[in-house]
FIVODREN-865957 format. One line per field, with one value per atom (N, C-alpha, C): residue in one letter; atom name; x, y, z. Coordinates in steps of 0.001 Angstrom, whole numbers, padded with zeros to 6 digits. Example, Ala and Ser with C-alpha at 12.3 -4.5 7.8 and 13.67 -1.06 7.14 Angstrom:
2
type: [a,a,a,s,s,s]
atom: [N,CA,C,N,CA,C]
xx: [013190,012300,013200,012850,013670,012900]
yy: [-005690,-004500,-003300,-002250,-001060,000030]
zz: [007800,007800,007800,007080,007140,007870]
! end
This chain:
263
type: [m,m,m,n,n,n,a,a,a,n,n,n,a,a,a,s,s,s,t,t,t,f,f,f,v,v,v,p,p,p,s,s,s,t,t,t,f,f,f,l,l,l,s,s,s,a,a,a,k,k,k,e,e,e,d,d,d,k,k,k,e,e,e,g,g,g,e,e,e,e,e,e,d,d,d,v,v,v,n,n,n,e,e,e,e,e,e,e,e,e,n,n,n,e,e,e,d,d,d,i,i,i,y,y,y,f,f,f,a,a,a,i,i,i,d,d,d,v,v,v,e,e,e,c,c,c,v,v,v,a,a,a,t,t,t,g,g,g,y,y,y,t,t,t,h,h,h,n,n,n,d,d,d,r,r,r,a,a,a,v,v,v,a,a,a,q,q,q,i,i,i,a,a,a,v,v,v,v,v,v,d,d,d,d,d,d,a,a,a,m,m,m,r,r,r,t,t,t,l,l,l,v,v,v,n,n,n,v,v,v,f,f,f,v,v,v,k,k,k,e,e,e,e,e,e,g,g,g,t,t,t,a,a,a,s,s,s,t,t,t,s,s,s,y,y,y,d,d,d,d,d,d,e,e,e,n,n,n,e,e,e,n,n,n,d,d,d,t,t,t,n,n,n,i,i,i,v,v,v,s,s,s,t,t,t,i,i,i,e,e,e,p,p,p,l,l,l,t,t,t,g,g,g,i,i,i,t,t,t,r,r,r,e,e,e,k,k,k,l,l,l,e,e,e,k,k,k,e,e,e,g,g,g,i,i,i,p,p,p,f,f,f,a,a,a,d,d,d,a,a,a,m,m,m,v,v,v,l,l,l,v,v,v,r,r,r,r,r,r,c,c,c,l,l,l,p,p,p,s,s,s,r,r,r,k,k,k,a,a,a,i,i,i,l,l,l,v,v,v,g,g,g,q,q,q,n,n,n,v,v,v,s,s,s,k,k,k,d,d,d,i,i,i,e,e,e,w,w,w,l,l,l,g,g,g,l,l,l,r,r,r,e,e,e,g,g,g,e,e,e,d,d,d,f,f,f,k,k,k,g,g,g,v,v,v,v,v,v,d,d,d,l,l,l,c,c,c,g,g,g,v,v,v,w,w,w,r,r,r,t,t,t,w,w,w,n,n,n,p,p,p,k,k,k,f,f,f,k,k,k,t,t,t,y,y,y,s,s,s,v,v,v,f,f,f,s,s,s,q,q,q,d,d,d,h,h,h,l,l,l,v,v,v,r,r,r,r,r,r,l,l,l,l,l,l,k,k,k,g,g,g,q,q,q,l,l,l,e,e,e,l,l,l,s,s,s,e,e,e,k,k,k,h,h,h,c,c,c,a,a,a,e,e,e,g,g,g,d,d,d,s,s,s,v,v,v,k,k,k,s,s,s,m,m,m,k,k,k,l,l,l,f,f,f,q,q,q,l,l,l,w,w,w,r,r,r,e,e,e,l,l,l,h,h,h,h,h,h,e,e,e,p,p,p,e,e,e,k,k,k,l,l,l,q,q,q,r,r,r,e,e,e,k,k,k,e,e,e,k,k,k,l,l,l,l,l,l,e,e,e,g,g,g,a,a,a,p,p,p,e,e,e,p,p,p,s,s,s,f,f,f,a,a,a,k,k,k,r,r,r,f,f,f,p,p,p,t,t,t,f,f,f,e,e,e,g,g,g,v,v,v,c,c,c,m,m,m,g,g,g,n,n,n,r,r,r,k,k,k,t,t,t,c,c,c,t,t,t,c,c,c,g,g,g,a,a,a,p,p,p,f,f,f,f,f,f,g,g,g]
atom: [N,CA,C,N,CA,C,N,CA,C,N,CA,C,N,CA,C,N,CA,C,N,CA,C,N,CA,C,N,CA,C,N,CA,C,N,CA,C,N,CA,C,N,CA,C,N,CA,C,N,CA,C,N,CA,C,N,CA,C,N,CA,C,N,CA,C,N,CA,C,N,CA,C,N,CA,C,N,CA,C,N,CA,C,N,CA,C,N,CA,C,N,CA,C,N,CA,C,N,CA,C,N,CA,C,N,CA,C,N,CA,C,N,CA,C,N,CA,C,N,CA,C,N,CA,C,N,CA,C,N,CA,C,N,CA,C,N,CA,C,N,CA,C,N,CA,C,N,CA,C,N,CA,C,N,CA,C,N,CA,C,N,CA,C,N,CA,C,N,CA,C,N,CA,C,N,CA,C,N,CA,C,N,CA,C,N,CA,C,N,CA,C,N,CA,C,N,CA,C,N,CA,C,N,CA,C,N,CA,C,N,CA,C,N,CA,C,N,CA,C,N,CA,C,N,CA,C,N,CA,C,N,CA,C,N,CA,C,N,CA,C,N,CA,C,N,CA,C,N,CA,C,N,CA,C,N,CA,C,N,CA,C,N,CA,C,N,CA,C,N,CA,C,N,CA,C,N,CA,C,N,CA,C,N,CA,C,N,CA,C,N,CA,C,N,CA,C,N,CA,C,N,CA,C,N,CA,C,N,CA,C,N,CA,C,N,CA,C,N,CA,C,N,CA,C,N,CA,C,N,CA,C,N,CA,C,N,CA,C,N,CA,C,N,CA,C,N,CA,C,N,CA,C,N,CA,C,N,CA,C,N,CA,C,N,CA,C,N,CA,C,N,CA,C,N,CA,C,N,CA,C,N,CA,C,N,CA,C,N,CA,C,N,CA,C,N,CA,C,N,CA,C,N,CA,C,N,CA,C,N,CA,C,N,CA,C,N,CA,C,N,CA,C,N,CA,C,N,CA,C,N,CA,C,N,CA,C,N,CA,C,N,CA,C,N,CA,C,N,CA,C,N,CA,C,N,CA,C,N,CA,C,N,CA,C,N,CA,C,N,CA,C,N,CA,C,N,CA,C,N,CA,C,N,CA,C,N,CA,C,N,CA,C,N,CA,C,N,CA,C,N,CA,C,N,CA,C,N,CA,C,N,CA,C,N,CA,C,N,CA,C,N,CA,C,N,CA,C,N,CA,C,N,CA,C,N,CA,C,N,CA,C,N,CA,C,N,CA,C,N,CA,C,N,CA,C,N,CA,C,N,CA,C,N,CA,C,N,CA,C,N,CA,C,N,CA,C,N,CA,C,N,CA,C,N,CA,C,N,CA,C,N,CA,C,N,CA,C,N,CA,C,N,CA,C,N,CA,C,N,CA,C,N,CA,C,N,CA,C,N,CA,C,N,CA,C,N,CA,C,N,CA,C,N,CA,C,N,CA,C,N,CA,C,N,CA,C,N,CA,C,N,CA,C,N,CA,C,N,CA,C,N,CA,C,N,CA,C,N,CA,C,N,CA,C,N,CA,C,N,CA,C,N,CA,C,N,CA,C,N,CA,C,N,CA,C,N,CA,C,N,CA,C,N,CA,C,N,CA,C,N,CA,C,N,CA,C,N,CA,C,N,CA,C,N,CA,C,N,CA,C,N,CA,C,N,CA,C,N,CA,C,N,CA,C,N,CA,C,N,CA,C,N,CA,C,N,CA,C,N,CA,C,N,CA,C,N,CA,C,N,CA,C,N,CA,C,N,CA,C,N,CA,C,N,CA,C,N,CA,C,N,CA,C,N,CA,C,N,CA,C,N,CA,C,N,CA,C,N,CA,C,N,CA,C,N,CA,C,N,CA,C,N,CA,C,N,CA,C,N,CA,C,N,CA,C,N,CA,C,N,CA,C,N,CA,C,N,CA,C,N,CA,C,N,CA,C,N,CA,C,N,CA,C,N,CA,C,N,CA,C,N,CA,C,N,CA,C,N,CA,C,N,CA,C,N,CA,C,N,CA,C,N,CA,C,N,CA,C,N,CA,C,N,CA,C,N,CA,C,N,CA,C,N,CA,C,N,CA,C]
xx: [077465,077418,077847,077574,078599,078117,079440,079069,078907,078617,078267,076369,076268,074374,073502,073566,073172,072041,071835,070440,070328,070572,069720,068945,068918,067378,067713,067084,067386,067218,068175,067935,066925,066929,065732,064856,065038,063605,062587,064691,064231,064562,064710,064519,064729,064359,063978,065373,064992,066297,066406,068116,068207,068975,067638,068098,069559,070835,072149,072173,072752,073032,073429,073257,074112,073468,072826,072105,070341,070670,069179,068440,067636,065745,065779,065409,065217,063619,063145,062515,062180,061340,061637,061210,060205,059354,060650,061605,062679,063783,063775,065132,064573,063329,062560,062165,063255,063320,062196,062282,061439,061568,060794,060861,060178,061153,060782,061165,060244,060374,060715,062173,062141,062209,062427,062584,063189,063703,064212,064137,063550,063843,064573,065722,066222,065995,066518,066460,067399,067873,069150,070258,071294,071819,072939,072955,074665,073702,074304,073662,074307,074572,075242,074481,074350,073134,073900,075118,075315,075200,074519,074495,073118,073007,070997,071154,070639,071052,069289,069521,068006,066741,065714,064670,063839,063150,062033,062482,062298,062383,060979,060717,059821,060174,059886,059848,058335,058346,056957,057221,056286,056849,055692,055739,055286,054069,053065,051841,051243,052101,051575,051657,051794,052203,053312,052950,053798,054620,055897,056815,057311,057446,058791,057754,057831,057854,058507,058997,059807,060163,059275,060418,062465,062876,064882,064995,065441,065643,067297,067695,069454,069349,069242,069682,070175,069535,069865,069189,068529,069135,067504,066551,065106,064461,066235,064695,063889,064109,062769,063055,064371,064274,065382,064634,066037,066274,066605,067480,069103,068859,071060,071628,070656,071442,071858,070606,070661,070629,071474,072390,072908,073490,074585,073643,072056,071051,070551,071158,070301,071637,071411,072599,072111,070041,068706,069406,069169,068855,067524,066454,065772,064875,063496,063411,062807,063012,062866,061365,060185,059055,058489,058292,056814,057374,059126,059343,059138,059541,059658,058668,057955,056565,056933,057956,058681,059017,058402,057857,059458,060030,060767,059718,058828,057878,057687,057715,057081,057984,059718,060875,061197,060803,060644,059894,058039,057909,057337,057865,058484,059398,060493,062302,062309,063277,063791,065199,066007,067357,068133,068752,069224,069232,070082,070450,068713,068068,067002,066110,066262,065138,065751,067256,067947,067698,067597,066722,065503,064833,063811,063777,064707,064728,066042,066227,066975,066546,065623,065059,064023,063317,062292,063023,063687,065481,065638,064627,065432,067140,067723,069118,069669,069629,069378,068548,067523,066139,065973,066542,065664,066181,065834,065368,064489,065931,065533,064840,063832,062941,062884,063783,062940,064028,063790,063828,065128,066370,067660,067715,067628,067959,068731,070278,071432,071507,071117,071162,070723,068885,068932,069360,069795,070608,072173,072742,073789,073571,072425,071589,072267,071474,071078,072517,073580,074251,074076,073740,073053,073767,074191,075510,075373,075120,075232,075860,075088,075090,075478,075215,075166,073959,073130,072078,070892,071310,070239,071553,069958,071072,070888,070335,069758,068963,069345,068586,067822,067210,066149,065447,066773,066458,065719,064650,063285,063745,064413,065611,065810,066256,067501,065790,065303,063267,063378,063117,061209,062598,064106,064400,064211,063838,063531,063870,064506,064652,064103,065081,064636,065019,063707,064511,064981,064297,063649,065720,065769,067420,069149,068106,069170,070112,069678,070095,068582,068530,067820,066976,066589,065733,065511,065460,065331,064381,063092,062166,062336,061689,060857,060356,060232,059368,057551,057716,056459,055898,056990,056806,056060,056129,056342,054993,054464,053640,051471,053142,051537,051562,052411,052254,051653,052906,051634,050612,050432,049968,048138,047761,047165,046043,045137,044326,044280,045861,045789,046582,046772,048058,047666,047491,047541,048745,048639,050477,050544,051214,051580,052473,052870,054580,055440,054727,055158,055474,056966,056788,057112,056523,056600,057530,058636,058968,057874,057262,055766,055354,054472,053154,055266,056043,056647,056903,057279,057158,056981,056121,054678,054011,054579,054890,055216,057134,058010,057458,057109,056754,055021,054550,053257,054195,055111,055953,056297,057271,057654,057298,055805,055193,054473,053793,053793,054413,055993,056883,057302,057347,057332,055702,054566,053609,053768,054453,054686,056062,057062,058543,059027,057689,058369,057012,056637,055993,056496,057749,058124,057581,056095,055633,054619,054091,053272,054218,055589,056071,056532,057033,057305,056089,054865,053857,053741,053873,053449,055301,056473,056944,057179,056234,056241,055280,054242,053904,054596,056464,056875,057101,057333,057452,056158,055853,054547,054067,054540,054497,055729,055702,057158,056423,057695,058215,057501,057129,056802,058467,058368,059576,060039,061298,061703,061047,061207,061405,062539,063905,065238,065200,064577,064170,063681,062798,061679,062668,062865,063675,064906,066001,068034,067875,067165,067880,065552,066437,065525,065582,064745,065662,067793,067891,069330,069446,069587,070055,070164,071284,071088,070414,069877,068986,069652,070641,071767,070826,070057,070339,071667,071884,073503,073384,072610,072466,072581,072290,071302,072155,072932,073816,074357,073816,074137,075987,075946,077278,078045,077984,079793,080451,079369,079520,079668,080889,080593,079231,079251,078384,078463,078009,078895,078404,077414,076831,075261]
yy: [-038618,-039266,-038770,-039817,-038584,-037850,-036654,-034993,-034969,-036269,-035498,-036669,-037389,-037394,-035725,-034970,-033587,-033848,-034092,-033565,-034823,-036035,-037842,-037593,-037884,-038581,-039971,-040694,-041734,-042499,-043085,-043777,-044674,-045447,-046045,-044959,-043940,-043253,-042768,-041951,-041137,-041812,-042097,-043581,-045572,-045835,-047132,-048262,-048866,-050108,-050563,-050813,-051272,-052617,-053903,-055317,-055482,-056036,-056304,-058202,-058417,-059554,-059935,-061271,-062533,-062391,-061112,-061313,-062139,-062764,-062799,-062029,-062533,-061992,-061566,-059979,-060367,-059583,-059879,-059614,-058164,-057195,-055241,-054966,-055670,-055195,-055144,-056164,-056224,-055475,-054656,-053312,-052541,-051931,-051183,-049870,-048592,-047778,-047568,-047608,-046771,-045536,-045171,-043800,-043596,-042953,-042452,-041159,-040527,-039420,-038929,-038428,-038313,-037507,-036613,-034991,-035311,-034503,-034916,-033165,-032943,-032109,-031688,-030581,-030648,-029489,-029631,-028433,-028133,-026990,-026051,-027009,-027413,-027627,-026440,-025556,-024260,-023678,-021920,-020592,-020054,-021851,-020480,-021826,-021433,-022045,-023321,-023851,-024821,-025568,-025553,-026392,-026600,-028175,-028517,-030571,-030765,-032143,-032607,-033728,-034388,-034581,-034068,-034120,-034985,-035440,-035499,-036251,-037880,-038033,-039147,-038436,-039099,-040236,-040898,-041404,-042237,-041301,-041991,-041877,-043545,-044081,-043333,-043785,-043521,-043267,-044166,-043939,-043152,-042095,-041598,-041729,-043546,-044040,-043708,-043195,-043448,-044634,-044665,-045405,-045285,-044634,-044232,-042481,-042228,-041273,-040764,-040847,-040754,-039725,-039032,-038539,-038875,-038207,-038658,-037961,-038777,-037960,-038836,-038454,-039578,-039245,-039308,-039476,-037986,-037482,-035348,-034820,-035301,-034162,-033535,-034139,-032879,-032566,-032002,-031600,-030596,-030095,-029100,-028484,-028531,-027496,-025976,-024887,-024159,-023171,-023808,-023534,-024144,-022977,-022617,-023698,-024161,-025189,-026657,-026815,-027394,-027484,-026623,-026101,-027476,-028359,-029476,-030467,-030354,-031798,-031416,-030522,-030721,-030444,-030925,-030444,-029578,-029554,-028636,-027544,-026002,-025119,-024548,-025109,-024592,-025103,-025527,-026431,-025858,-024643,-023819,-024503,-024042,-024858,-023697,-022545,-022375,-023024,-023584,-023491,-025117,-025827,-027028,-028486,-027120,-027781,-028946,-029187,-029967,-029279,-029743,-029304,-030167,-030363,-030721,-031790,-031668,-032377,-033612,-032737,-034685,-035258,-034389,-035089,-036553,-035633,-036681,-037759,-037865,-038399,-039972,-039222,-039793,-040668,-039375,-040193,-040670,-041595,-042642,-042804,-043211,-043003,-043101,-042188,-042132,-043857,-044077,-045688,-046221,-046625,-046869,-046060,-044959,-044807,-044142,-045102,-045348,-047130,-047860,-048621,-049054,-048461,-048390,-047341,-047063,-046124,-047517,-047210,-048216,-050033,-050210,-051628,-050736,-049558,-049457,-049621,-049468,-048563,-049940,-050036,-051340,-050372,-050994,-050720,-050588,-051032,-051393,-050949,-050513,-049926,-047742,-047606,-047048,-045499,-044792,-043175,-042578,-041899,-040393,-039310,-038414,-037561,-036683,-035607,-033920,-032800,-031722,-030660,-030211,-030088,-029764,-031733,-032488,-033905,-034236,-033822,-033984,-032816,-032447,-031693,-033300,-033668,-034725,-035984,-036441,-037817,-037356,-035530,-036006,-036294,-035410,-035620,-036457,-038129,-039194,-040284,-039660,-040458,-041440,-041161,-042654,-042152,-043820,-043419,-043936,-043421,-043245,-045228,-045766,-047435,-048386,-047557,-048867,-048378,-047352,-047303,-047575,-046837,-046266,-045777,-046089,-045681,-044167,-043589,-042216,-040952,-040364,-039323,-037702,-037545,-036530,-035235,-033888,-033069,-031893,-031998,-031020,-029536,-029047,-028087,-028000,-028721,-029239,-029324,-029901,-030941,-029072,-028773,-027383,-025968,-025518,-024937,-024589,-023203,-022005,-021182,-020923,-019899,-018253,-017467,-015968,-014952,-014943,-013675,-012652,-012048,-010736,-010529,-011836,-011650,-012677,-013598,-013664,-014985,-015750,-017154,-017567,-018854,-019858,-019384,-019667,-018901,-020320,-020955,-022090,-021218,-022553,-021820,-023158,-022206,-023203,-024193,-025530,-025778,-025463,-024866,-023941,-023118,-022487,-021706,-022270,-023457,-024259,-025295,-025293,-025828,-024761,-023769,-022937,-022709,-022535,-022082,-023628,-024851,-026121,-027043,-027415,-027593,-027157,-026029,-024811,-025489,-025609,-026263,-027672,-028339,-029801,-029752,-029286,-028885,-027903,-028519,-027857,-026906,-025934,-024611,-024581,-024301,-023715,-023181,-022515,-021835,-023187,-023787,-025093,-025919,-026282,-027398,-029113,-030142,-031596,-032361,-033201,-034077,-034646,-035523,-036454,-035715,-034155,-033542,-033277,-032801,-031848,-033406,-034258,-036215,-036021,-035651,-035663,-034910,-033890,-032631,-032610,-033498,-033798,-034417,-035953,-036829,-036254,-035235,-034382,-033728,-033281,-032078,-033058,-033828,-035114,-035764,-036565,-036941,-035522,-035016,-033685,-033582,-033823,-033154,-034778,-035337,-037297,-037255,-036475,-036823,-035268,-034476,-033949,-034297,-034693,-033855,-034443,-035706,-035710,-034904,-033687,-032980,-031815,-031076,-029901,-028788,-028559,-027040,-026951,-028812,-028366,-027822,-028646,-028833,-027482,-026589,-024836,-024559,-024444,-023629,-023556,-024669,-024811,-024047,-024322,-023480,-021936,-021842,-020166,-019728,-020712,-019663,-019996,-020295,-019981,-018873,-017775,-016507,-015539,-015700,-015439,-014906,-013473,-012943,-013448,-012541,-012838,-014160,-014419,-015436,-014961,-015614,-015276,-015425,-013595,-014509,-015433,-016002,-017422,-017293,-018447,-017838,-017342,-017779,-016795,-015560,-015674,-013824,-012915,-013663,-012884,-012363,-013937,-013980,-014232,-013904,-014083,-014611,-014714,-015145,-015440,-016789,-016854,-017716,-017127,-018044,-018082,-016318,-016696,-017678,-018502,-018923,-018559,-018561,-017574,-019148,-018588,-018785,-019251,-018367,-018955,-018788,-016990,-015876,-015395,-016119,-015423,-013315,-013197,-011719,-011123,-012032,-011422,-012075,-012610,-014395,-013025,-013654,-012844,-013732,-014815,-015899,-016372,-015447,-015040,-016987,-017778,-019204,-019984,-020238,-020747,-021900,-020815,-022140,-022763,-024482,-025101,-025915,-024732,-025307,-024228]
zz: [-054872,-056355,-056684,-058285,-059180,-059819,-060073,-060023,-061589,-062659,-063669,-063887,-062773,-062404,-062605,-063102,-061887,-063212,-064350,-064988,-066175,-065408,-066362,-066798,-067987,-068512,-069709,-068710,-069646,-071139,-071336,-073204,-073289,-072441,-072411,-072543,-072069,-072109,-073587,-074418,-074961,-076150,-075972,-077636,-077211,-078053,-078532,-078187,-077518,-077623,-079185,-079500,-080469,-080000,-081326,-081080,-081416,-080718,-080658,-081826,-082769,-083257,-082407,-082624,-081290,-079776,-079000,-077798,-077209,-075942,-075839,-075195,-076521,-075883,-074371,-074058,-072955,-072066,-071412,-071118,-070910,-071689,-071757,-070290,-069086,-068481,-067392,-067519,-066600,-066735,-068247,-068074,-067484,-067743,-068061,-066632,-066466,-065626,-064776,-063293,-062644,-062008,-061812,-061424,-060107,-059429,-057795,-058008,-057167,-056356,-055223,-054460,-053571,-052598,-051154,-050794,-049868,-049176,-047591,-047774,-046464,-045451,-044355,-044412,-043491,-041985,-040196,-039858,-039333,-038940,-039019,-037720,-037515,-036256,-036134,-036659,-035807,-036966,-036948,-036844,-038973,-039350,-040564,-041366,-042776,-043688,-044302,-043999,-043630,-043029,-041811,-040544,-040961,-040974,-041584,-041294,-041089,-041178,-041527,-040939,-042380,-041157,-041445,-040332,-041029,-042231,-042772,-044281,-044892,-046073,-046342,-048045,-048659,-049739,-050133,-050760,-051970,-053402,-054288,-055486,-055320,-056793,-057640,-059453,-059961,-060832,-059209,-059116,-057913,-057562,-056853,-054739,-054622,-053070,-053045,-051511,-050626,-050431,-050369,-049743,-049135,-049093,-047122,-047155,-045803,-045443,-043705,-043235,-042612,-041116,-040520,-039847,-038530,-039054,-038567,-037726,-036167,-035289,-034613,-034815,-033840,-031943,-031908,-029920,-030250,-029049,-028416,-029413,-030589,-031278,-031144,-030697,-030748,-029508,-028234,-027159,-027028,-026536,-026816,-025624,-025596,-024594,-024847,-024392,-024881,-023816,-022403,-021162,-021589,-021450,-021552,-020945,-019750,-018511,-019603,-019905,-021317,-022258,-022970,-024540,-024779,-024930,-024896,-024880,-025006,-024694,-026267,-027171,-027871,-029637,-030160,-031530,-032612,-032750,-032907,-032706,-033215,-033438,-033493,-034886,-034962,-035941,-036155,-036357,-037919,-038328,-038943,-039683,-038471,-038828,-039847,-039986,-040899,-042122,-042369,-043746,-043837,-042876,-043028,-042577,-041737,-040970,-039762,-039595,-038741,-037591,-036245,-034924,-034084,-033254,-032173,-031558,-031124,-030472,-031825,-033123,-034367,-033943,-033566,-033719,-032127,-031833,-030223,-030384,-031165,-030542,-032070,-033037,-034459,-034637,-034354,-034848,-035277,-036190,-035571,-036137,-035694,-036678,-038212,-038430,-039418,-040129,-039621,-040355,-040753,-039416,-039709,-040963,-041112,-042182,-043812,-043382,-044625,-045131,-044033,-044543,-045287,-044769,-045397,-046344,-047448,-048453,-049027,-048988,-050495,-050477,-048484,-049746,-050603,-050770,-051659,-053387,-053279,-054329,-055184,-056535,-057012,-057692,-057527,-057520,-059644,-059744,-061001,-062309,-061555,-062440,-062125,-060655,-060225,-060856,-061180,-061479,-061122,-059834,-058763,-058916,-059287,-059566,-058500,-058873,-057768,-058292,-057635,-057764,-056962,-057699,-056998,-056704,-057294,-056575,-055903,-056546,-056266,-054878,-054793,-053177,-051796,-052288,-051958,-051767,-052370,-053029,-051517,-051846,-051413,-050149,-049066,-047878,-047880,-048209,-047862,-048174,-048386,-049114,-050255,-050829,-051664,-053291,-053726,-054955,-056110,-057195,-058562,-058704,-059617,-059346,-058756,-057302,-056046,-055643,-055221,-054720,-055602,-056573,-057796,-059287,-060381,-061659,-062883,-062153,-062720,-062127,-062783,-062220,-062881,-063074,-063734,-062581,-063116,-062500,-063039,-061752,-062440,-062690,-061716,-062351,-063995,-064553,-065614,-066996,-066604,-067448,-067687,-066678,-066582,-067010,-066733,-066545,-068948,-068795,-070081,-070273,-072196,-072274,-072728,-071368,-071633,-072514,-073429,-074608,-073819,-073325,-072116,-071390,-070921,-070228,-070972,-072091,-073310,-072771,-070956,-070530,-070084,-070242,-069694,-068201,-067688,-065808,-065359,-064392,-063618,-062360,-062162,-061315,-060214,-058878,-057602,-058004,-057474,-057379,-057527,-056771,-056565,-057362,-057426,-058937,-060489,-060742,-061594,-061647,-059630,-059306,-060284,-059498,-060037,-061613,-062140,-063426,-064362,-063532,-064637,-064128,-062965,-062585,-061197,-062115,-061434,-060973,-060083,-059421,-058994,-059414,-059249,-057790,-056855,-055964,-055151,-053529,-053018,-052313,-052249,-052046,-050372,-049720,-048747,-048197,-047618,-047699,-046542,-045809,-044528,-045599,-046522,-046983,-046292,-046730,-046714,-047975,-046501,-047774,-048925,-047736,-048280,-049483,-049941,-049991,-051720,-051210,-052401,-053103,-053165,-054347,-054424,-054032,-055314,-056253,-056023,-056349,-057443,-056847,-057803,-059556,-058728,-059100,-060970,-060062,-061594,-062316,-061766,-062693,-063925,-062773,-063897,-065169,-064384,-065389,-066828,-066325,-067024,-068719,-067919,-069081,-069467,-069312,-069746,-070353,-070455,-071667,-072312,-072405,-073403,-074374,-073931,-074509,-075188,-076377,-077437,-078191,-077730,-078729,-078477,-078705,-078684,-078584,-079632,-079602,-078278,-078049,-076645,-075195,-075530,-074388,-074175,-075392,-075780,-075362,-075062,-074876,-073399,-072791,-071031,-070628,-071056,-070788,-070589,-071523,-071749,-070660,-070126,-069072,-067526,-067341,-066696,-066490,-068070,-067898,-067476,-066780,-067157,-065398,-065111,-064037,-063167,-062386,-061456,-060782,-060579,-059676,-057274,-056472,-055989,-055161,-054275,-053074,-052221,-052341,-051158,-050564,-049467,-047146,-047756,-047997,-047433,-048332,-049656,-050114,-048593,-047767,-047096,-046050,-045631,-044227,-044137,-044467,-044348,-043761,-042504,-041491,-040254,-039654,-039457,-037486,-036672,-035493,-034909,-035741,-035783,-036719,-037371,-038795,-039731,-040500,-042020,-042634,-043554,-044698,-045615,-045976,-047784,-048642,-048497,-049839,-050668,-051368,-052079,-051583,-052198,-051720,-050273,-049653,-048327,-046876,-047216,-046484,-045008,-043851,-042742,-042737,-042871,-041820,-042181,-043945,-044257,-044644,-044798,-044249,-046425,-046985,-048300,-048458,-050007,-050909,-051756,-052492,-052724,-053879,-054414,-055351,-055687]
! end
């Protein structure tokens, strides 16, 4: 994707369109941005924190309807055998099931080729109007190989719109999706350590809709952001488990594999 698309909020959303002399009137609905929350879950294909492959993709629209929820399995990637003699039969070394909720059996039974999954994703995104919403959504876009201007119009990254000035540390704090849900959507959604692309997409859309509701009222928005500073966030899976089944989880402070960090 375009490197400049990290936290984009469409101008059509923030301000009214200006009529230009001589231009034909255009149906406003035809030009209106359409928001889609996307999320990707990955499995480990090696032992460094960069060895990952897409295993689940979900797309949810702004009416909370699930448009896509598929598991991805390329041929030979979901073998359930751990025998040394079958080591070459699988590219997956761990599904990181406590985090992703994905099992080898599920991929074997329900998985479809990545190319087929992407046909479904692209089919539901109107490229000229689609705004993709998510937590660190640029990474999901990278995983899926989507291109700004070709597959979608822009992005809204929840890390950006919900970042909060922290007077204690005199810098902005950025929070995990689970922390945002705990503080801002208390009681509205069920939280589990196991992630799910579909469930995380719903969370993203609800968090975006809350911000959209409040962003024209700065005082109310600020009060909501102050809730995020109340209490320490719960430690992430990667912080509690620097490695899982021999796979580095990519915590910068406890990284065991020595692989580079790209973002």
